[in-house]
Each structure stands twice: as C-alpha cells, then as structure tokens.
KOLKE-161651 format. One record per residue: residue in one letter; x, y, z negated of N, C-alpha, C in turn. Coordinates in pm, whole numbers, padded with zeros to 5 digits. Layout:
   resn       nX       nY       nZ      caX      caY      caZ       cX       cY       cZ
      A        X        Y        Z        X        Y        Z        X        Y        Z
...
This chain:
   resn       nX       nY       nZ      caX      caY      caZ       cX       cY       cZ
      M   -01457   -16104    07451   -01349   -16013    07420   -01254   -16081    07323
      A   -01127   -16088    07354   -01028   -16154    07270   -00984   -16061    07158
      S   -00959   -16118    07041   -00910   -16038    06930   -00757   -16046    06927
      E   -00698   -15943    06871   -00553   -15937    06864   -00501   -16030    06754
      A   -00397   -16105    06782   -00336   -16192    06682   -00267   -16105    06577
      T   -00276   -16146    06452   -00206   -16077    06344   -00121   -16178    06270
      P   -00001   -16205    06322    00085   -16305    06259    00121   -16266    06115
      R    00129   -16367    06030    00174   -16345    05892    00325   -16327    05892
      V    00370   -16219    05830    00513   -16191    05824    00551   -16151    05682
      N    00681   -16149    05659    00737   -16090    05538    00848   -15996    05583
      A    00924   -15943    05489    01025   -15842    05522    01127   -15891    05624
      K    01163   -16017    05618    01269   -16064    05710    01224   -16072    05856
      Y    01094   -16071    05882    01045   -16081    06020    01003   -15946    06079
      L    01001   -15840    06000    00948   -15712    06048    01014   -15663    06175
      D    01147   -15673    06184    01216   -15617    06301    01178   -15688    06431
      S    01120   -15806    06424    01076   -15877    06545    00936   -15835    06589
      F    00870   -15751    06509    00731   -15715    06537    00707   -15564    06543
      T    00811   -15487    06577    00796   -15342    06588    00685   -15309    06689
      N    00600   -15214    06651    00487   -15169    06734    00380   -15276    06755
      Q    00376   -15375    06666    00275   -15480    06674    00198   -15487    06542
      T    00078   -15541    06549   -00005   -15557    06430    00028   -15689    06362
      V    00048   -15682    06230    00085   -15800    06151    00000   -15807    06025
      R    00014   -15918    05955   -00054   -15942    05828    00052   -15977    05724
      I    00050   -15907    05610    00151   -15925    05506    00081   -15946    05372
      L    00123   -16047    05298    00074   -16069    05162    00194   -16060    05069
      G    00187   -15967    04976    00298   -15948    04883    00251   -15883    04755
      K    00346   -15857    04665    00316   -15796    04536    00337   -15646    04544
      V    00241   -15569    04497    00251   -15424    04496    00347   -15385    04383
      V    00462   -15327    04419    00562   -15292    04318    00570   -15141    04292
      S    00512   -15060    04381    00501   -14917    04353    00387   -14858    04434
      L    00325   -14756    04375    00219   -14680    04439    00248   -14533    04419
      R    00250   -14457    04529    00273   -14312    04521    00187   -14245    04627
      G    00073   -14192    04585   -00016   -14124    04678   -00065   -14218    04787
      D   -00033   -14184    04912   -00079   -14267    05023    00028   -14365    05070
      T    00129   -14392    04987    00230   -14492    05020    00243   -14593    04907
      A    00288   -14710    04943    00312   -14816    04845    00432   -14897    04892
      T    00492   -14968    04799    00596   -15064    04832    00546   -15201    04793
      I    00555   -15293    04887    00511   -15431    04864    00633   -15520    04873
      D    00646   -15611    04777    00752   -15711    04780    00699   -15835    04850
      A    00747   -15859    04970    00710   -15977    05048    00841   -16037    05098
      N    00911   -16105    05007    01045   -16160    05037    01139   -16047    05079
      G    01124   -15933    05012    01197   -15810    05040    01099   -15694    05036
      S    01148   -15574    05021    01063   -15456    05009    01012   -15408    05145
      I    00884   -15374    05147    00821   -15317    05267    00746   -15192    05224
      N    00776   -15079    05287    00702   -14956    05263    00579   -14955    05350
      V    00463   -14926    05289    00338   -14923    05364    00272   -14787    05347
      H    00212   -14739    05455    00139   -14612    05458   -00009   -14647    05453
      L   -00071   -14619    05340   -00208   -14661    05315   -00310   -14572    05383
      N   -00425   -14628    05414   -00538   -14548    05461   -00625   -14513    05340
      R   -00723   -14428    05358   -00802   -14382    05242   -00891   -14490    05184
      D   -00911   -14601    05257   -00994   -14710    05207   -00916   -14811    05123
      A   -00784   -14796    05116   -00701   -14891    05042   -00709   -14861    04892
      H   -00741   -14964    04815   -00750   -14950    04669   -00668   -15062    04606
      L   -00537   -15043    04602   -00447   -15145    04550   -00412   -15115    04405
      Q   -00372   -15221    04334   -00331   -15204    04194   -00188   -15251    04178
      L   -00113   -15177    04101    00026   -15209    04072    00036   -15349    04012
      N    00133   -15427    04059    00164   -15563    04014    00065   -15669    04061
      N   -00037   -15631    04136   -00127   -15730    04195   -00076   -15770    04333
      A   -00124   -15883    04378   -00097   -15923    04516   -00190   -15845    04608
      A   -00142   -15812    04726   -00225   -15742    04823   -00193   -15794    04962
      E   -00296   -15803    05044   -00277   -15836    05184   -00304   -15710    05265
      V   -00210   -15677    05352   -00229   -15563    05440   -00223   -15609    05585
      V   -00307   -15549    05666   -00302   -15566    05811   -00267   -15429    05865
      G   -00159   -15424    05942   -00118   -15295    05994   -00014   -15307    06103
      K    00025   -15192    06155    00120   -15185    06266    00259   -15152    06214
      V    00358   -15232    06256    00497   -15212    06216    00552   -15092    06294
      Q    00605   -14995    06221    00660   -14873    06280    00808   -14893    06314
      Q    00865   -14797    06387    01006   -14804    06426    01099   -14816    06305
      D    01063   -14750    06194    01147   -14754    06074    01119   -14876    05986
      L    01040   -14970    06039    01001   -15096    05974    00906   -15077    05856
      S    00849   -14958    05844    00738   -14940    05751    00612   -14990    05825
      V    00502   -14998    05753    00379   -15049    05812    00267   -14948    05790
      K    00200   -14910    05899    00082   -14824    05892   -00038   -14914    05872
      V   -00102   -14904    05757   -00208   -14996    05717   -00340   -14962    05784
      F   -00402   -15065    05842   -00538   -15054    05896   -00639   -15105    05793
      Q   -00600   -15211    05721   -00688   -15273    05623   -00602   -15326    05508
      A   -00649   -15309    05386   -00577   -15360    05269   -00676   -15425    05174
      T   -00637   -15540    05119   -00722   -15613    05026   -00642   -15650    04903
      D   -00695   -15616    04786   -00631   -15653    04660   -00667   -15798    04631
      F   -00566   -15883    04609   -00589   -16026    04583   -00575   -16061    04435
      G   -00559   -15963    04349   -00547   -15990    04207   -00409   -16039    04169
      S   -00400   -16103    04053   -00269   -16141    04001   -00242   -16291    04002
      N   -00338   -16371    04046   -00323   -16517    04041   -00291   -16572    04181
      I   -00171   -16541    04231   -00130   -16584    04364   -00002   -16667    04353
      D    00004   -16777    04425    00124   -16859    04431    00209   -16809    04548
      F    00309   -16727    04518    00390   -16668    04624    00477   -16771    04695
      N    00505   -16884    04632    00577   -16992    04703    00490   -17047    04816
      A    00360   -17060    04790    00269   -17106    04895    00258   -17002    05006
      V    00256   -16875    04969    00251   -16768    05069    00373   -16777    05160
      E    00491   -16793    05102    00614   -16803    05182    00612   -16926    05272
      A    00556   -17036    05223    00548   -17158    05305    00459   -17133    05428
      V    00350   -17060    05409    00261   -17029    05522    00332   -16938    05622
      V    00403   -16837    05572    00477   -16747    05662    00581   -16826    05740
      D    00656   -16913    05673    00757   -16993    05741    00694   -17084    05847
      A    00582   -17147    05815    00514   -17233    05912    00464   -17152    06031
      T    00418   -17031    06006    00370   -16944    06114    00479   -16922    06219
      H    00603   -16906    06173    00711   -16876    06266    00780   -17002    06317
      R    00773   -17109    06243    00828   -17236    06291    00742   -17292    06404
      Y    00610   -17273    06392    00515   -17323    06492    00441   -17205    06556
      K    00518   -17106    06599    00458   -16980    06645    00363   -16997    06763
      E    00383   -17099    06846    00293   -17117    06960    00149   -17141    06916
      I    00129   -17186    06795   -00007   -17206    06741   -00067   -17074    06696
      F    00019   -16985    06641   -00031   -16867    06571   -00026   -16737    06650
      Y    00070   -16722    06741    00080   -16597    06815    00164   -16617    06941
      D    00147   -16524    07035    00228   -16526    07158    00363   -16467    07128
      S    00466   -16539    07164    00603   -16492    07143    00662   -16449    07275
      N    00748   -16350    07270    00816   -16304    07391    00957   -16362    07402
      D    00978   -16478    07341    01112   -16543    07344    01148   -16588    07483
C-alpha cells in the first residue's frame, strides 16, 4: 500500500496545493482555541485537532490538508521547541520544489 506524499511547503506554495496534504514547519505566532497562526515565510492559519499541543513562539510541524481559503486542516502537529534554524527549513522547502520530481508528483 503506497503512502501519500506530503510535500514540504510554506505560505508562498499553498495555492498550488489546494485540497492536498502538505507538511509545514514554522513558528507559532498565535494560538486561539482550536486555531493557530504559523509563520512559514508568511502567515498560515491552521485548524488544530484535539491532539495538537503547540506552544506560542515555538517551531511546529503540521501535516494537514490545504483548504480552499488556504488555511490548513491539521491531521498531525508536533512541537519542535525553540531551537530551529529557519534558514535551513526554507532551504529544504526550496529544494523540495526545485527538484519536485524527487519529492512529489506534480501536475505541471
């Protein structure tokens, strides 16, 4: 059984992945009930599930489905703490899309 690819994206790539599952690593900049805003080269609103335990100002990785309004419905969320090199994160995201044939199927 094949698993679904979860390409790493940031805010600038969201519109290319509507209705698809993606992986985002960013900084939690706000938490309000079951929603959060993550800064991943731009703001992304995420709708958390009850298992998500994120902390404000920490890095978090979310796996979820991009909605029509470019928010993300979270399936899984992991708090990565505060010691993250976001320049390295951006380099990985850029490489993912520069060499997309390695990481995911594109409909180009």
